[in-house]
Each structure stands twice: as C-alpha cells, then as structure tokens.
C-alpha positions in Angstrom: 51.4 93.0 99.1 52.8 89.6 100.1 56.5 88.8 99.3 58.0 85.4 99.1 61.7 85.1 99.9 64.4 82.8 101.4 66.3 84.0 104.5 69.0 83.1 107.0 68.3 84.3 110.5 71.2 86.5 111.8 69.9 88.0 115.0 66.9 87.8 117.3 65.8 90.5 119.8 62.9 90.2 122.3 60.1 92.7 121.7 57.2 93.1 124.1 55.3 90.0 125.2 55.9 86.8 123.2 57.3 88.8 120.3 60.7 89.1 118.7 62.3 91.3 116.0 64.6 89.3 113.7 67.3 90.5 111.4 67.6 88.1 108.5 69.7 88.0 105.3 67.4 87.3 102.4 68.3 86.1 98.9 66.6 89.1 97.2 66.0 91.9 99.7 69.3 92.0 101.5 69.2 92.3 105.3 65.8 93.1 106.6 63.9 93.2 110.0 60.9 91.0 110.6 58.5 91.1 113.6 57.4 87.7 114.9 54.3 87.8 117.2 52.6 85.4 119.5 55.5 83.0 119.9 54.6 79.7 121.5 56.8 76.8 122.6 54.4 74.5 120.8 55.3 76.0 117.4 58.7 74.4 116.9 59.1 75.8 113.4 58.7 79.4 114.7 61.1 78.8 117.5 63.7 77.4 115.1 63.2 80.3 112.7 64.0 82.7 115.6 67.3 81.0 116.1 70.5 82.2 114.3 71.8 80.2 111.4 68.3 78.9 110.4 67.5 78.9 106.7 63.8 79.4 105.9 61.4 80.2 103.1 59.1 83.1 104.2 56.0 84.9 103.2 56.2 88.5 104.3 54.0 91.6 104.3 55.7 95.0 103.8 54.6 97.4 106.5 54.8 101.2 106.3 57.9 101.1 108.4 61.1 99.1 107.4 59.9 96.1 109.5 58.2 93.3 107.7 55.4 91.1 109.2 55.7 87.3 109.0 52.7 85.6 107.4 54.0 82.1 106.8 57.2 80.1 106.9 58.7 76.8 105.9 62.0 75.6 107.4 64.7 74.6 105.0 67.5 73.8 107.4 68.0 74.7 111.1 71.7 73.9 110.9 71.4 72.3 114.3 74.8 70.7 114.0 76.4 74.1 114.5 75.1 74.2 118.1 76.7 70.8 119.0 80.3 72.0 118.7 81.8 75.1 120.2 84.3 75.7 117.4 81.5 75.4 114.8 79.3 77.7 116.8 82.0 80.3 117.3 83.0 80.4 113.6 79.3 80.7 112.5 78.7 83.5 115.0 81.8 85.4 113.8 80.5 85.2 110.2 77.1 86.6 111.1 78.7 89.4 113.2 80.9 90.2 110.2 77.8 90.6 108.0 76.0 92.7 110.5 79.1 94.9 111.0 79.9 95.4 107.3 76.6 95.4 105.3 74.1 98.1 104.7 70.5 97.4 105.7 68.3 96.3 102.7 71.3 96.2 100.3 70.5 93.4 97.9 73.2 90.9 97.6 72.3 87.4 96.3 75.9 86.3 96.3 76.3 87.1 100.0 73.3 84.9 100.7 74.8 82.0 98.8 78.2 82.5 100.4 76.9 82.4 103.9 74.6 79.5 103.2 77.5 77.4 101.8 79.9 78.3 104.5 77.5 77.5 107.3 77.0 74.0 105.7 80.8 73.4 105.5 82.2 74.9 108.7 83.1 71.4 110.0 85.8 71.1 107.3 88.1 73.5 109.2 86.3 76.1 111.4 89.2 78.6 111.7 90.0 78.5 108.0 86.4 78.8 107.1 86.0 81.8 109.4 89.0 83.7 108.0 88.1 82.7 104.4 84.7 84.2 104.9 86.0 87.5 106.2 88.5 87.8 103.4 85.9 87.0 100.7 83.6 89.6 102.2 86.3 92.3 102.1 87.3 91.4 98.6 83.7 91.2 97.2 82.9 94.6 98.7 86.0 96.2 97.2 87.6 96.9 100.6 90.6 94.5 99.9 92.8 94.5 96.8 94.9 91.4 97.3 97.8 91.1 94.9 101.1 89.2 94.7 103.0 92.3 93.8 103.3 95.7 95.5 100.8 98.3 94.4 103.7 100.8 94.1 106.4 98.7 92.5 107.1 95.2 91.2 108.4 93.7 94.4 106.6 90.9 96.1 103.9 92.1 98.5 104.1 91.0 102.1 101.9 93.6 103.9 98.4 95.2 103.7 97.6 98.8 104.3 94.2 100.3 103.7 93.3 97.3 101.7 96.3 97.6 99.4 99.0 95.1 98.9 102.5 96.5 99.6 106.1 95.3 99.7 108.0 95.9 102.9 109.8 98.9 101.3 106.5 100.7 100.8 105.0 99.6 104.0 104.9 101.5 107.3 104.2 101.0 111.0 100.5 101.0 110.4 100.6 98.2 107.8 99.8 94.6 108.7 102.9 92.5 107.8 103.1 88.8 107.0 105.8 86.3 106.4 105.8 84.6 103.0 104.0 81.4 104.1 101.2 83.4 105.8 100.7 85.7 102.8 100.3 82.6 100.6 97.7 81.3 103.0 95.8 84.6 102.7 95.5 84.1 98.9 94.2 80.5 99.3 91.7 81.7 102.0 90.5 84.6 99.9 90.4 83.1 96.4 89.8 79.4 96.8 86.7 78.1 95.0 86.9 74.7 96.5 86.4 73.9 100.2 88.7 71.0 99.8 91.6 73.5 99.6 90.7 74.8 103.1 90.5 71.4 104.8 94.1 70.9 105.7 95.3 74.5 105.9 96.8 75.3 109.3 95.8 78.6 110.9 98.3 79.9 113.5 97.0 82.3 116.2 99.0 85.2 114.7 97.4 84.8 111.3 93.9 84.7 112.9 94.6 87.8 114.9 96.0 89.7 111.8 93.0 88.9 109.6 90.6 89.9 112.3 92.4 93.2 112.7 92.4 93.7 109.0 88.6 93.2 108.9 88.0 95.7 111.7 90.3 98.3 110.1 88.6 98.1 106.7 84.9 98.0 107.7 
C-alpha cells in the first residue's frame, strides 16, 4: 500500500553503497525512518531530500519492518538559507536535536510538524530567541512544563522551576533553576507568544540560554 505524506528531514545516515536511512518528521505519521537507495549526484531533488531541514511531499511504501521505502518525492522547500548563516544553522540543528531527543518514534503529532515548519522559516528573526522558544513550547505541549506566574504551592510569585513546576523562592531548593524577575518574564514570552514579532527584539543573555537548555535536558 502506498502512503502520501509531507515530511521534514531530521537526520541522514549512510547505509551500504549509495543508500541512506533518513529520519523524518511527517505531518500524519510522526517520526519515521525511510530508506533511500541508488543515490546519484545527478538527482538533485533526492540529494536535497537527504539534507536536514528539507520539506518534501513523499510517496512511501510500508515495509514489514518499521522502515518505509521511498517511491516518489516532490520538494516543497529545501530551506537553503539556513546553511548560509552559522547562527541560523545552529538554531535549526538544536531544534531538530530536541525533537529527536524528546519524541517517541511514530507518535503522530501534526502540531509538531507545523511548529517546526514555521520556526525553520522564521529563524532569521532572532535565532537565539527562536531556539529557546521552540524548546519551551515543546516542553509545554508535551506536558513536561507547567509554567505559571504563581507558585504551585502558594500564592507568591514564581521565580524558579523544579521538575517542570513553577515555584516561589521559599518553596524552591538547590536543585531548582532560579531566575530573576526579568528573565522569568522572558520565559513566558518565549513559551506562550503566538506572534513571531514578539520574539524579534527580545534579548537572550547567555545565562538564560544556559538555564533553558538545562531545563530541557532535565525534563526530557
């Protein structure tokens, strides 16, 4: 049976002679593996498809194993601009790594497909802010992060995060990730903003970037 789907290439691994196994995020099948055979430099569409960040429309055949076979493809967007700027490339690479680290194979998630697609297109707005915003939205959407303005244990203002819960400093401990007031406000903007325009001018200090990355690693 042939299956038609849209996909974003996440990872490419060489396999035997002129073949590769790709991990892609699809709009209706989740993350799946696809084997691509008989690669040739003359087939530019196929080469582009095997590159991370490429968005394609695919025709696949389901094999007995969990690996699909590619029968046909049409490129939608190779997102070439990401490879022309190191900051864009790094931010996009971190987003893909976050998906591979946090999501279950073949778990269907159409919203994740749309989220990654839109963030890849808009990375140039503010690469650091887009990267952190993507991580926080992943955590929130998956139920790992419960971001609130008030402490989960009382009515005081929250300024720390522990095991995904928002806590005031009184209910915090040495294992919690603590923020100053300004940084905690930025966390909310990054996590809940529905407009990329809100991320354009937000400054991301090194300390905030480090704390959000630690938070992501702790929760996934």
